[in-house]
N, C-alpha and C positions, 0 to 999 in steps of 0.2 A: 365885571369888577371882582367878583369872587374868584374867578380863575386867575386874574392878575395878582391878587393878594396871595393866592396859593403859590404862585411862581416866585414872588418876591420875598416871601417869608423866610425861606432858607438862606437867601442872600443877606437879608437883614440880620438873621441869626449869626451868619458867618462874620459879619463886620462887628457885631457886638460880642459881649463876653470878654472878661478881663484876662489878665495874664497870671491868674492865680496858680495855674499849673506850673508855669515856669518859675514863679517866685517860690512856691512850696518845694519844688524839686531842688532848687538851689540850696534850701535850708535842710533838706533831709540828708541823712548820712548813710543809713543801711540800705541794702538792696531791697529787703522786704518793705521798708517804709516807702521807698521811692515807687515801688510797684503799686502799693496801696494808694498813694497819692494819684498816680496815673489812673487807676481804676475809678477813683471817686470824682476826679475833676475832668478828665479828658472827655467823657461822653457829652458834656455840655458844649464842647468846642469842636468836636470831630465832625464838622459839617461836610468835609470832603467825602467821608463815608456815608453821611446822610444823603448826599446828592445822588449817589448810585444805589442807595437803599441797601447797603451792606448791614445786615442785622447780626447782633450777637447771638451766640448759641442760646437757645431757650427751650422751655418745655413746649412740645408740639411740633418740633422740627422734624420728628419722624414722619408725621403726616405730610408735611411739605415735601420731604424726600420721596415718599411714596408717590405723591403727585407728579414730581419731576420724572421719576422712573416710568410711570404710566404714560405721561405725555410724550417724553422723549423716546422711550423704548417703543411704544406703540406707534408714534409718529414716524420714527425711523423705519419701522417695519412696513408701514403703509406706503411711505415714499419709495422704499426699495421695490415694493411690488409695482407701484406706478411707474418707476423708472424702467423696470423690466418690460412692461407693456409698451411704453412709449418708445423704448429702444427698438423693440421688435417691429413697431409700425413705422418708425422713422429711422431706419438704420444709418442713413447718410450723416445725421447729426452726431451720432455716437461712434463713428469710424473716421479714420483719416481719409483725406482726399485720395482717390485712386485705389483704396482698399476694397477687397472683395467682401461683399455683404450677403452673399448667397452661399448655400451649402451648409454642411454640418458645422463649419467653424463659426457660423453666425447662428447660435442656438439660444434657446431661452436661458440656459444655465450659464450666464456670462461669468460667474466667479471662476469657472474652470480656465478661462483665458488668463486670469490673474495668477492662479496657482501654477500654471504651466510656464509662466514667464521667468526667465533666468536673469541674474544680474547683468550678464553680457547683453541680453536683449534690452534691458532697461537703459544701458549706456548708449546703445545704438539708436534706440527709438526716442529717448528723452534727453540724451546728453549726460555729461557727468553731473550737471546741476540737478537734473531730474532724478538720477540715481542717488545723489546726496540726500534729497528729501526723503525718498523711500528708505534709504539706509538709516536715516535719523529716526524714522518711525520704528524700524526693526531694532535699532539700538535701544530705544526706550522700552520696547517689549522685552528684550533680553534683560535689561536692568530690572524690570518689574518681576520677571520670573526668577531672577537671582535673589533679590532682596524681599520680594513679596511674601512667599510662604513662611520664612522664619519670623518676619515681623508680625504678620497677621495671626499666625498660630500661637505666638508667644505673648506679644504685647496686648492684643485684644482681651484675652482672658485675664491677664494681670491688671489691666485698666478696669475691667468690669468688677473685679473683686475689690480693688482699692477704692473705687468711687462709690462707696455705699451711701454717701450722703447726697448724691446727685439724684433728683427725682426723675429727670428725663432719661428714658431708656437709651436713646441714641447717644447721649453725652457720656454714658458710662463706658463706652468704647474709646473715648478720647483720654488724653492725659489728665484733663480735668483738675479736680481738687485732691491731688495726692497729698497725704499728710506730710508735714515738714520733716526733713531729715529721714525720709523713708529709704529703705534699701533699694526700692525700685528706681531711684535716681541713678544708682550705679549701673543697673541694667540698661537704662537709656544711654548712659555714657558709652557703654560697650557697643550698643547698636549704632550710635553716631559713627564710631570708628568703622564698624562693619559696613555701613552705607557708603562712607567715603571711599574705603578700600575697594568695595565691590564695584561701585560706579567707576572708579579710576581704572580698574582692570578692564572692564567692558569698553570704556572709552578708548584706551590705548590699543586694544585689539582691533576695534573698529577703525581707529585712525590709521593703523598700519595697512589695513585693507584699502583705505582711501588712498594712501600714498602709492600703493602699487598701481592702482587705476589712474592716479594722477600722472605718474611717469609714463604710462602707456598713452595717455591722452596727449602729453607733451610730444611724444614721438610721432603722433599721428595728426598734428595740426595741419590742416589742408592749405594748399595754395589758394590765393596769394598771401594769406596771413603769415605763413611760415617763413617767408623771405622778405617781408615788408617791415619798414619802420614808420612810425607816425612822428612828424616833426612839427613843433610849435614855435612861435616867436621867430619865424624866419626873417632875416634882414631884408630890407626892401630891394636890395640889388639882386637877390636870388628868387624873387617872387614871380617866377614863370616856370612852366614845365621844363623848358630847355635849360634855363639857367640852373635850376635845381639839379637836373641830371648831370650837367657839366661840372657842377661843384664836386661830385664824387668821381666821375670817370671821363671828364673832358680833356681838353688840351693841358689844362693845369689841374687835373683831377686830384683830389685830396687822397684817394686810395690808390688808384692805378691810372696813369695817364693814357688817354686815347684807347680805352678798353671798352668792353661790352659787359662789364659787371653789373650795370644798372639796366634792368629791362624796361622799367617804366617809372616816370616821375609825374606827380599830379599836384597842382596847387588848388586848394579848395576855392571855388568861385563864390562871390557874393551875387546871388541870383534871385533877388526879390521879384523883379518883374518877370523874369523867365519862369520862376516857380509858380506864380499866379496863373500864367498862361498854360503851363504844363499841367497844373491841377485841373484846370477847366478841360483840358484835353482828356484827362483820365475820367472825368465825369461823363463826357460824351462817349468814350469807349464803353463805359459801364452801361450807359443807356442803350447803345446800339447792341451790345451783347445780350442784354435782357430782352430787347425787342425781338431779336432774331430767335432767341431760345423759346419764346412764347409760341412761335408759329413754325417751329422746325418740322413738324409733321403735317402741317396743313397749309392750304393756300391763303394768301393774304387778301383781304377785302381792298377795294380801291382806296378807302380812307386810311387803312392801316399801311398800305404800301406807300401812300403819299407821306405819311408821318415818318416811316422808316427812311425814305429817300431824303427827307429834309434833315434827319439826324445825320445821315451819312455825308450829306453835303456840308453841314456845319462842322462835322468831324474833319473833313478834308481841309476846310478853310482854317480851322484851328491848328491842324498839323502844319500847315504852311507857315502860320504865324510863329509857332514854336521853333520851326527850323530856322526862320529868319532871325529870331531873337537869340537862338543858340549860336548862330554864326557871329553875331555881334559880340557875344560874350567871349568866344574863342579868339577873335581878333584883338579884343581888349587884353586878354591874357598874354598874347604875343608882345604887346606894347607895354606890359607891366603896369597897366592902369590901376592905380590904388583904389579906385571906386569898384573894381571887380576882383582884383587879386587880394586874397586874405593872407594872413601870416601863418597859415597852417597848410600842411601838405603830407603826401605819402611818397615814399621811395621804395620801389620793389627791386630787389637784387636778383642776380642769376642763381645765387646759392645762399643757403642758410649760413654758411661760413661768414660771408660779408655782412649779413644781417646781424649776427651775434657780435661781430667786431664793432659794428656801428653802435649797437646798444650799450656797449661798455665804455664808450669814449665821451669826453667833454670836448666839443668842437670849438668852443670860443672861450676866451679868457673871461668874458662876461657870461656867467652861467645862466643868466636869464634869457640869453639868446640861443636859438637852435637847440631846443629841448627835445630830446629823442626818447621815445618810449615804444613799447610793444603795442601794435595796433589792435583794435577790436575786430570782430568778425565784419567783413565788408557789408553784409546785409544789416548790421546793427549799428552802424556809425550814425551819430547825430550830427549831421553836417551843419545844421543851423548854429550849434554852439561853437563849431570850429571857425565860423565866419567872424565871431566876435573877438576883438583883441583882448589881451590879458588884463588891461586896466578896466575895461568895461565888464569883463566877467567877474573880477574881484568885487566891483561895486555892487553888482547884482547879487553876489553871494552874501554880502552883508545884509541886504534886504531879506534874503532867504532865511538867514539865521534869526533875524528879528521876527519873521513870521512864525518860525518854529518856536521861538521863545514865547511869543504871544499865544500860540496854541497850547503850550504846556501850562501857562499861567492862567489863561482865560477860559479853560475848558469847562469850569464849573457852571457858569450860566447856561451853556448849551445843554448840558446833561440835566440841569434843573428843569429846563423847559420840557425836555423829553420825559423826564421822570414824572412830571405832573400829569401826563397822559397815560402812564402805564401803571397806575395804582387801581386797585379794585374799586375803591370809593369814587375815583374820578370817572371810571368807565360807567359806573352806575348812575352818576350824576349827569353826565353829558350824553349818555346813550340810554334813553328810557327803556327801549326794547330789550337791551342787554340786561338791565336791572330786573325787568319782569321775568325774563327767562332764567336768570340766576336765582330769583326768589322761588320759582317753581322747581328748579332742579335741586335747590337746597333742601326743599321739603322731601324729596326722594332720597338724596344723598347729603346728609348733614355736613359731611367733611369736605364738600366741594369747595367752599370758600377758602379753606386752608390749603387745599390742593392748588387752587388757582394762584393764591398768594405766593406759593413756592415757585411757580413758573414765572409770574410777573416780577418777582424780586430781581431777577437778572435780565428782564426784557429791556429795560431802559438802557442799561449799560451795553448790551449786545446790539441794540438798535443804533446807538451812537458809534460803537466800534465798527459797525458794518460800513459806515461812511468814512471812517478814519483813514484807511489805506488810500482812498481816492483823494482826500485832502492832503495827506503827506506827499503823495506822488505828484500832485499838481504843484506843490511848493518846490519839490526837488527838480522837476523838469522845467519849471518856469524861471527859477532864480539861480539854481546851481548849474555851473557849466559842465555838465556830464557829457562825456564824449561818446557814450554808447548806452543803449537801452539797458544792457545788463548791469552797467554801473549804477543807473538809477534804481534798478531793482535791488541791488546790494545795499544801497543807502536806505532804501525803504525798509528792508529787512532789519537793519540796525536800529533805525528810529522807531519803527513800529514795535519792535520788542521792548525798547526802552520805555515807550509810552505805556504799553500794556503792563510792564512790570511795575511801574510807579502807580498807575491809576487803576489797576485791577488787583494786583496781588498786594501791593504795599499801601493801598488807599487808606486803610484804617490807621496808619502811622503818620499821616500827613497833618493831622490836627486841623487848624483853621484854614491853612493854605500851604501850598508847596513852598512858597518863599519863606514863610514864618518858620516852617520846619527845617528848611535848609540853613537858615541863619542860626537856629538853635543848635543844630548838629555841628555847625562850624565852630561854635563856642565850646561845645562839649561833645566830641565824636562818640564817646562811650554811651551816650544816651540812646544810640540806635539799638543797643542790646536790650534796654528796658522797653523801648517802644515795640520792638518785634515780639518780645516775650509776653507783653501784656495783651496785645490785640490780635495777633495772628492765630494763636490757639483758640481764642474765644470766638472766632468767626469761621471756623473750619466747615461748618454745615452749609454756609453760603457757597463756599467753593465746591462742596459736593454737588450742589445744584448747578453751578457753573460748568463743572466738568460733564455732568450728565446732559445738560442742554447742548453741549458740543457734539454729542452723538447725532443729534438731529441736523445740525448745520453741515456736518460732513456728508451725510447721505443726500441732503438737499443739493449740495454742490454737484453731485453726480448727474443730476437732471439736466445740467447746462441750460437752465431756463432761458437766459438771455439769448443764447445761440439758437435754441429751439424756436423762440418767438420770431426771430428774424428769418429763420429758414421757412417757417410756415407762412409768414407774411409774403415772402418772395415766391414760394412754390405754389401756394394755394390762392392767395388773394391777388397776386400779380401774374400768376400762370407762368412763372419762369421754369426753366428746365432744372432737374435735380442737381446737375453739375454746377450750373451758375448759382443756384440758391445756396449750395454748400460753400462755394468759393466766397461769396459775398457775405456769408454769415460767420465767417472766421476772421480773425481769431477771437478768443474770449477777452474780456476786459483785463488789461495789463495790470491795473492797480489792485483790483479785488481778487483776481485769480492768477496773478503772476507769482514767480518764485519768491519775491520779497515778502509779500503778505503771508504766504503759506508757511515759509520758514519761520517768520517772526511769531506767528500764532503757535506753531509747533513748539518753539522754544518756551513760550509762556506756559503751555500745558505741561511741559517737562518741569518747569520751575515750580508750578503748583504741586505737582506730584512729589518732587523731592523735598520741598519745604515742609509739607504736611505728612510725610511718610511715616514718621514715628509719633508725632503728636496725635494724628488721627489716622490710624492704619487702614481704615476702610477706604480712604482715598485711593489706595493702591488698586483696589478691585475696580473702581469706576474708571481709573486711568487706564488700566489694562484693556478694558472694553473700548475706550476712546481710541487708543493707538492701534488696536486691532482693526477697528472700522476704518481708521485713516489709512492704514497700509493697503487695505483692499480698495478703498475709494480712489486714492491717488495712483495705486498700481494699475487701475483700469484707465483713469483719465489721462495720465501722462504717457502711457505706452500705447494705448489703443484708440483714444478719442481725439486728444488735442494734437495740434501740429507741433513739430519740433521747433524749439526756440533757440536763439543764439546762446552759446554756451560759454560760461566764464571759466570752466575747468575746475569747479569745486570750491570756489571762494566762499560760497554759502556754508559749506561744511566746516571749513576752518573757523569761520565766525561762530558757528553753533558750538564748536568745541570750546572756544573761549568763553562763551556764555554759560556753558555747563560748569566751568570752573568758578565763575562768579556765583552761580546758583548754589553750588556746594558750599562756598564761603558764607553765603546768606543762611543756609541751613545750619551750619555750625554756630554762627552767631545767635540764631534763634534758639537753638537748643542750649547754648551756654546761658542765655538769659532765663530760660525756663527752669533749668536745674539750679541756677543761682537764686531763683526766687524761693527755693525751699530752705535756704540757709540765711543767716544774718550777717555773713561775712563773705567777702570775695574769695577768700582762701579756702574754698570748699573743694573737696576731692573730686566729685563728679563734674563740677563746672570746669575745673582746671584740666581734667582729662579730656573733656569735650573740646575746650578751647585749643588744646594742643593738636587737634585734628586739622587745624588750619595749616600746619606744616605739611601734612599729606596733600592738602589741596594745592599748596604752593608747588610741591614736587610734581604734581600732575600738570599744572600750568607750565612749569619749566620744561617738562618733557615734551609737551605738545609744541612749544615754541622752539625746541632744539632741533626738530625735524625740518629739513629743507624741502619745500614743496613748490616754490614758485618757479624754480629752474631745475633742470636735470643735474644731479650731482655726478661727479666724475665716475663713481662706481657704476652708476647706471649707464653712463656713456660708454664705458669700457666693455659692457656686455654686447655691444653691437659689433658686427664684423668690421675689422679695419681694412679689409681687402679692397674696398671700393675707393680708397683714398688716392691711389695713384692717378685715377682719372680726374679727380677734383684738382689735384696739384699739377696735372699735366706732365708728370715725370715718373720714371721707373725707379728712382733712387729710394732706398729704404728710408722709412720714417720711424722715429722712436715710437715704441708701442703705445705709450699713453697719448702722445699727440696724434698718432695715427687713429687710435680708437675714437678720440674726441672728434676729429675731423670726419671720420667715417660716419659717426652717428649723426652729425650735422647734415651730411650729404644725404643719408638715408631718410632723415626727417623731411627734407624737402621733396622727396619722391613719394611721400605717403599721402599725397593730396587726394581729397574727395573720396575717401574710403568708407563714408558713412551712408546712412539711408537717406532717402528723399532726393530732391532735385540737386543737380551739380552746383557747387558753390560758384560765386562770381569769379571771373578771371582777373579782375583788376579793381582798384578803388576808384569809383566815379560817383558823382552825385546823380541821382536818377534822372533829373531834368536835363543834365548835360550828356547823358548817354545817347549815342547815335545808333539807332536800330538798323539792322539790315532790312532793306525793302521799305515798305510803307510803314509809317509810324501809327497808322490808324487801322490797318487791316486786321 
């Protein structure tokens, strides 16, 4: 009962408490009075921050910071050493399938592999998305080295001298209680412009590098993706492979009659029964493969041979059932059976020329029919979502939006429950042994409780956020009709960053709840400046600890603990061969270790860095360590350990650049409020100078959006040789230079298939269960 009371108390406190803050704010006139009202009233209602135990800066934070440095720094070092040992003993887990793990290349000093990797190697091994994540870490490091030394060397001493009334040593380096109308406000206004211009310059330089690689990636899209279109909402009369093909190139072909411009057409099949039998077939294949690998070097006992023969017999029978069911499905497609034929399909042309032409056209007067788009990678298509008609997918999307809204609004009770277990008092109460050990250790090291409090302060939030990507990913894949896995990752990146930004960085501004704060801001949008200025600078020490704890999580991710556990279970406990154990232990969890969650978290850390860069300059030091560790960690994982994932061609990078623009706008609004607090009127010089930096942020946003990145611009197309176009047109007549260059580029793109690393790409779009293998399906 005591535990339940402890859990429910914050919720009761959240529902109680009046509207004194809102009423008083409406009556106050000056900026200084409004900020004083917020300081006095808001703490009694700021239950969202209480939920995650975000503490205001106070005396003794230095000891908590030292504790975080010792725990995270020492823990990261120990885990790094452990990773080196485990990697040397289990090389297959930390290398790609088929990679050589013998010889001098596989040494103890693994960072040399990261340092020797070039950006071209990153693109080949991890795709343009993997390169984008590593380049984003490099961009943040470049920004920190650009703005860090001037800010730390100038603002830290100025803050220390100005904050003479602050008793806490750590707080003296923050913007703190600078006297009203101090000349130091003008210095901060200048630094705001410096930060905005420096970040804008670094972002634009990096974005141009991305565009260059994006255009090269577009030139090298492999077959069949380079010449294929994805079609949705196909009319019933065209829902068969032959009918869809004839629509473009048959007797009454829309493009060319009686031609061979369409190489393949495929209608997505509704294969619920076939899928279940095919999945059972895959399970039997895995069982047979593991059974054979256990006894590859030795003779089988009679019992083991009998079990293996039974598995092979069951596999043959299941293979026959799958073949029979597959034949039924194909016959139903020929008859255009609506129970089997869906409204989606793929059309593969003989040339990129015809594919580009098809992508630019509206085929029907009703634009809701025959919707054409660029297809995803053949290995990344989510065929289950293509089986659902548009009406059904829209209905489920509404359910998905409601789930996301519920998660955003109802997250407090979840974190309250977790927070109740991650306080030092709760641990002492419910774990008597821990209480006794802490009592003994405190006698030896009196500051130990303060050190542990600094670590536990962010433990509840990090524990909840560890499961957040899996929750969001489950909602996205279950209710949103995503056509490819990389689209699900992109949505996860966007929603994960939004959640982190609101409930980690801006949690102190939410007051009693997200809904109440949103309504208040809708009535008076200018109040966001007051909320940011009052609470964010006063909680900077909490985010020091949050950033420092990130060091530990980055190094821990390198251990690939989940993959290692599965590999050891198969190789040691089940006596499987190394190749089979490696194959079945991959890949890593798509929600927690996919590109979406990683890019979302990196954007949050960039937001924390930029928002606090002038209020608390020491944040730049801790952030530099974080991004440096991340560059090394992901530089090894993406290039040398994890398998290559389907590539979106850098969409995550473009989204991250948009997020940086938003972060800079947030930084300008925060500093406007902080500088406005030192004056009794809005028409103060430093605040106006700072607010004017929004124009520079807008210019950065406009410049980023002015670059064409989704398709190849004409200038890039004209760089390709036009000579190959006569073959494409089947004529020797001269072609105008611009048209010739464009067509030549399109032809050359279609010939650049399969030029990357790894296994060759699929040759056509097919559902796995509908694919007919050569020879036996079970061998």
